[in-house]
N, C-alpha and C positions, 0 to 999 in steps of 0.2 A: 325774235334774233335763236333767241334756240334753240327753235326747230331745226334752224336755215346747221348749227352747228351740229344737234344729233346726227343731222343726214349729213350730212358734211364726211362725218368721224362714218356712219354707216357702207359707204362707199369703201372710202379705206379702206377697213376691214375687208371688202367683201373683194373691192380693187385692187388693192395698197398695190401688192407683190409687181403690178401690172408697170407704175411707177415708174420712173428712175431713179438709181441712192440719193440726188442730192432733192428731187424731190419727195418723195418720202422723208428724207431725211426734218427736212423745214415742217413737212405737212404736220410731224412728229409734233416737233419742237415750236410751232405752232397752234394745233387744234389741246394736243395733249399737255405738253409743257406749257402751255399759256408764258410762253413766249414772245413782247412783239415782235415786232417787223423789222426796229432795230436795232435790239439784242441780236439776233438770231439774225445783220448785218453787220454784228462789230464786233461776232464771235470768228466770220468768214471772214470779214477783214473786202466786202460789198457791199455795196448801195444799196439805201434804202428799199430801190424801187427795186434792183433786181431779186430781191428775198421776194416784194410784193410781184413780180411778173409768175416767178420757179410755181409759185404759188395757184401764180393765177390757173397755169399749166395745168399745175397739178387735177385742179378741181375742175375747169372746163373738161380735162379730159375719166376724172372718175364723172362726170357728170353724163358725157358722149355714153360714154361706158357703158353706164346703167341708159339710157336713149334706149342704146340699142337689142342688149341685153334681156330688161327687165326684170333681174332675175332678186330686185332688195323690190323693189314691189309687191313679185309673185310670194317670197321669203313676210315679208309686212305682213301682206293678204291667208298664208297660211297659217303664220303668229296668231291672228288677228278669229280666223276658224281654229281653231287648236282649243283658243278660251271658249268658243260661244257650243262647242263641243261638249268640256270639260263643264264645259255650265250644268249643261243639259245633265251629261252624265250623273252628277254629280246629285240632282236633283233627280231623276231616277231611282236612283241611288236610298233619298232618302222616303220613294212612295213604293221602294220596294223594301224599306227591310221588314223584315222580318217571313219575308214570303218564300224563302227558300230557292230555289233556281234562280229563282226572277234576281236578289239579290248579290248572290255571287256573282250572275254577268254584269248587274251595274259593276259592281267593286272591281270585277276586271277590268269592265271600260274604262271605268278612273283609273286607275292606278297604268296600262295604259299612253292614256294617255299623257297623263301627267310625267309617264318614260319618256314622253316623246316631247314633248316645253322641256325637261328638263336638258334636252339631249345635246 
């Protein structure tokens, strides 16, 4: 369940601006503010089923956008590759300690990868 919520939140982060205002609002209230369907329905004076339908359409739209573009999958793959490169660069730095130019280059690589990861 937690992985599904994380995926839905990531999809919203990438594609949320493409949803309608109501879809964005309900998605935020449900997933980020942790309001129940009933609480959202009471707030807006509609049925619980109505809220469910808006959320289902929003989530389907987000998943369809990801299916067509693969942006989130590629982003996750890139983050994984960056972590692996960072691990290798830190190990290279350890191995080149006291090694003059090799150590300087290894430190530059570690710094560059950390900058990319943090951006």
